[in-house]
N, C-alpha and C positions, 0 to 999 in steps of 0.2 A: 189402707194405714191402720196396724194393729191398734187394738182399744188394751186398757189396763183391766186387770183382771182381780178375784179377789177369790183366793182359792182357802178353800174350808182348810179347818189345820184342828184336831182334838186337844192340841198343848196351846196354840194361841189363839183358836177360835175363825182368825181371818189374817193371810197371809196376800197382802197386794203386792202384785208383779205389775210395774210401770209400761206401757206400752212401747218403750223402747228395749227395756230388758226381755218382752214376748220374743225377740233374736235367738236371746241365750235360753228360756225357760224352752222352745219348741225345738233346741238344734237336737239331733240323735244323741250326741254324747250325752245330754244333761236327761233327755229322756231315757236313757239306759237306764239309769238309776233308779227307773221303775221295779226293775229284775235284777237289784240288788240288796241283799238281804240285810240290813241293819247288824244283826246279829247272830249271822252265819245258822247254822244248824241250832242258836236258842231256841227256836220253837219246837224243838222233840222235848225239851224239858218245862218251857213256861210255854202253850199252846198258843198266847196270845201276840207272841213275840217274832209275827210275822211282819213288820212293818220295814220299811225302804229305805235305802239313801236318800232317795228324792225327797221323800218327806223331810226329814232331818235336813237336809241342803237349805230347804225353803225358809225351814225354822230359823239356820245360823243366820242367814242373811236377813231375819226379821229382827234377831238379838242384837246381831251386829249392827244393826241399823240404829235401833234403840238405846244400844251402849254409846254409838258416835254423836246421837243428839244431847244427848246428856253431857258426855264429857266436851264437846265443845261450845255448849251453853254460856253465851258470856257472861253469867252471873256464877257460872262454876269455874272459872278458871283464875287460876294462881299466876301471879306475875312472870312466873318459870313457863307456864304453857302456853302464857299468850305469846312467848317469845317462838313458840314453834308451829303452834296454831295458825293457820292460812288467814289471814281478816280480810282478804280480799273474796265477797259472796260465791265468785264464778267457780277460783280455785276452792274453796273449800265443797260446792257443788258438787265438782270434776270428783273431788276425792270420795266424794259421800257413792259416789255412784260406783268409783273403783272396787270401792267396799263391797258394795252389795251383791258385784256378780262377782266378785274372787271369793263368797261366803258361797255362791252359788255353785261355784265350777271349782271349791277345794277337793271335793271328791269324788270328780269327774275320774282321775286312774284309778280306784279300786279295783281290786279283782275279784270275780265270783265269790262270794260269802265274804266278803269285807276281807277283816284281816286273818281271819281264819290260813295258818300257815304261810303267810307272805314271805317271812324269810327265807324258807324253803324253795318256795316255789317259783321265785324270781332270781336273776344273778346277782352277784355279789358287790354290793355297790348300788342296787337301783331299790325302788320303794316306789310305795303307789303316788307318793310327790313325785316322782320322777314322769310318770304317766300323765300326774295332772297337767304339769306343764308341758309337758307332747301334745294335749289336747288344747289347751290355752293357743297353742302356736302354731298350731294348725293351719291349714289355709283356709277351710272353713270357718275356722273361727277367727283369723285374723279380718277375716272380712269383714265379721260381724262388729269385731272391735273399730274396725275402719266407720262404718256407717255411726257407729256409737261415738264416735270420735275418742277412745280411749287406747291407752298403749298398752301393750302386751306384756311388757316389761312390769310396771305398776302392779298389774293384775296379780303376775305371779309371785312377784315379792310379797304381796299382801296373803296370798292363799296359800304359801311355801314357807315364807319365813325368811329370815335371811341366811344369804348363803354363806360358805365359810369363807370364799374367795372375793364376796363383794357384800360386806357388812353393809344393814341400811342405816338411813341415816335418821335421826330422832323422831321424826314426825313420820314416817314411814313404818319408823318400828313400833311406834304408839298404834299402828291401822294394822298389822299385824296381829300385834299382840290382843284387838280387840275381839280378831277373827279365832284364834289359834293358842291364845296365851293359857299359860300355864295353870295359871290359876284363877283367872276370870275369862276367860276364851268364851267365846259364843259358844263353838262347838261343846265347848266340855258343859255350860250350863245347857244346851238342848240337847245331846245325848242324855244326860244325867236324866232330865225329866221326862225325857220320851221314853225311853229304856227304862222306868220305874211304872211309868203307865201302861204301857205295853204289858210286860208281865208281869202287873199285876201285883207287885209290891210296893211299899212306902220308903225304901230305905232311901232311894231319888229324889225324894221331896223336900224341898227348903225356898224358900220367902224371896224368888230371883225375882219380883219386881220390886223390893225395898231395896237388894243387893244391887240390882242396875240404876236406882233414883240413888245410890251412895257413892259409885264411882266416880273417880277424879284423876284427873291428871297431874301427879305428883311427884318431889325429887325422889329418888330410888331411899327403900327404906336405910338406916342410918346403921352402921355395925356396931358402932359402940355410942353410946349415951343416947342423947337425943335431937344434936345437932345434926342440920341436912346439909347446911352450907358446902361441905365438901362432893355433895352430891354432882357427877356429872350428866348423864343422861335422865331425861323424865322417864315414869312407868305407871301402869296402873295403879291405884290405891284404892282406899275408901276411905271415907266421914267416920268419925266414931260410932255413929250412930247404925253404920252400917257391917261396924266389925262381928255382931252376933250371926247377921247373915252369910256374910263368908265363912265362918267356922262350920255352919248348916253345911253349905256349897262342898267343903273340904271331907268334911263327915261322910257325907252323902255318897263320895265317890269310893271311899272306903269301904265303905258296908256292899254299896254295889261291887266293886270289885268281889270281895270275899265272899259274898252271898250270892249272887247271878254269874257276874263274868267269870271265876274263876271257881264255880260248879262243878264236883265231880266229874258227872254225864257229862255236862257242856262239854269238860274238856277233853274225855275221851273219842265224842263224837267228832270233835274237831281234831285230833289224831287221827281216828278212820278215814276222815274228810281227806286229810293231808295222803296219807298212803293211798286213797284209793290215786288223786291227781297224779300223785307222782308214775304211777301206773298205766294211768290212763294219757296225761298228757305228752304227747312228740318229746323228746331228752328229760320228760319229768317237770318240764318248765314251763309256764307260762312264756308266750310272744311277746318280743316289746316293740312289733310293728303295731302301728295304731290301728290298722284297720283291722288284724286280728283283735287287737283289744277291745274295741269298740265292738266286734260279733260276739263276743264271750260273756254272757251273762250265769245269774244261777240257772237259768231255765236249760240252756245248754249242757251244764254239768247235770241237772236233774235226771234230765233224760237220758245222758250216759248212764250212768249210775243204777238209775230205772231198769235198763235193757241189761247191764252188765252184771245188774243181781239176780236175774233169770238166765244168765248165761254162763256157766261154769268155764267156758273157755276165753272167756272175755277178758282185757286184762282189769286186771284189778276187781275181780268179782267177789274175792272174798270178803272184801274190804266193804265192797258198794252192798255186800247180802247183811253186813250186820248192822248197817245204817239202815236200810229198807226193813228189816225183819225186828229190828230193835233187839239185837243180839252183841249188842255193844259187850267191851270186856266190863270187868267188877274190879270196884277196889280192892286190891287184897291188902295195902297198908298206907297209911299216913301218917306219919310221925306226928306226936306229942310234942307239947313243949319242952316237958324233962327229956325227951329222946332227942331232939336237936339237942338239949344244954350238953348231953350225956356224949353225943355224939352225931356232927350236923351234917357227916357224910353215910349214915347210915344206910339213909333210904337207898341210896344209889348202890350200897354195898350191899344191900337186899336184892335190889333189881341185878345185879350183876351174877351175885349166887341162882337166882331164880332163871334168868335167860339159862346158866351152867345146868341147871335143873332139868326146865322146861322146855328151852329152844328160845331163838329170840323171835319168831312168830306167835310165841304164846305169852310176849310179857312187852309192856309197856313202862316207859319212866317218863312224869310228867314235871318239870320244875319249874315255875314263872311266880317273880315276884314283881311287884307296882307299887314302886312308893310312889309319895305325894309331889316328886318332885319337892323344890323349895319351897315352903310356905311362908316366907317370909314375904311381906310388901310395905309398902307405910301404908300408915293409917295419920290423919290427920285430927288431932285431936279438937276439942271443943276452942280452946284458947291459943288455937292456931300452931301449935306443935307438931312436928312432923316425928313420928316414932315408928320404930320397927313394929311388924306384927308381935313378934316372936316375945315383943317388951310388954304388949299390950294384951293379949290374950294368954290364957293359961290354959286353952283346950290346945292351938294349931303346934305347938312343941312335943305333945304325947300323941296323936296319930299314928299307928303301929304304919306297918307295911304290909300290903295286901300278897298271900302271897297262895300258889296251889302245890302242893308236894306231893306224889302220888306215885304209888305203884299198883298198876293193873295186870291183870291177869285175864287169859279168856276165862270165857264162861263155862266151858268143856271142862276146865283144869282148876277152876276154883276151889271146888273140897279139896283136891288132893293138894293143892299149893296150899291151899287155908292152913290144913292140918301140917302141912311141911314146915310151916312160916310158926306155926306156934310152940311147935319143937326147937325150934333152931333158931327163934330172934335173938336171943341175948347173943348166943356166940356169933351169929354173924353180921350184928350189928354193934359189935363191940369195939372202940377207940381203933385204930391201926397205929402202929408206931410213924408210919410214913406220914400218917393224917396229922401227929402230934409234931411232925418234924417239919412241917409245911404251917401251920399254923404258929410255927415259934419263930418261921423265917418270915409271914410277914407281920 
């Protein structure tokens, strides 16, 4: 009989894994996450960022459990929440267990180096969530769920969120939101705090203890006025005392994206990694076969890159060598706010002109934006009125979209390219008639 264990964690101090949960903890699909970096090649910029999906998933389980206990506490339930929270202790225990293992399994589908180039390296219409579901439904895991008396459908629903064809019921939707919610999900809370800790920056820190204690199951934020009686499905919100902690979370996410995740050197390393993988992988894509997925980690990719970097005849040699020898492309151009105001398409025009001048192999273009999604959530005031966060907060409506927008060029051509750009930038990035027509059409 397995015993419960306590795992030391630099963020949460201890994470307890129950005896029954050891079946999941010890399975190869979960242990594989010890070999998947949370932030891809970010450790080449922030040396401490060597943490893995393994400890992150444990942290998500820990936080999801804390949130569950707070929002299902009888003293914290509104009348509407009571109508969806099971009043049978056995059912409540069942769903808490499903929530914990779904949190453990939610990242088992991640490719080597996590999100780096996921869209380009998987077939259209698939994602790491597709592979996570395949793991949960694999024969080995189905045997685990049988022993734990859990339903794989319930685990998939909570780990991956609602599917278009089968929307979740109100209770399951709340539980899925606890893990992957757009504002208060345990996944987001843990990665912000953990990534901030390991990169050595302060941007991702906020009072998550206060935030979790203030979470409630509430009617959706009203779109007009403060009357929430017309609300349909409940969602996670906060008490008035937790609003500032919620604001701090949203701001932390913006600063982590703008200062860490979208750092120019981190972005170009992701591009070099994608270029290598497309050259090295069969047909330039990762396999969707489950055995192939479970056998592929950062270790195999790092070994292949190391070998390719030393062998000029190996597929992807040039890209592997740039990573191994730190000869990444340099930033040629990043548009300023006034540049974007003058012509939002200017950076792409410069990229196209640079490709024509120096060749496609010498230039890369990167444009990525990450808004915070909807930062509107319900807030229960001290007089028990439920209002929208957009009306209760002066901060949330002003958080900008985090964006990276770069033109990179090989360091071998950088001096020449920079001189060329300095001479021709205004002409190349001038607004074009076709761009103006497009804007008018929009």
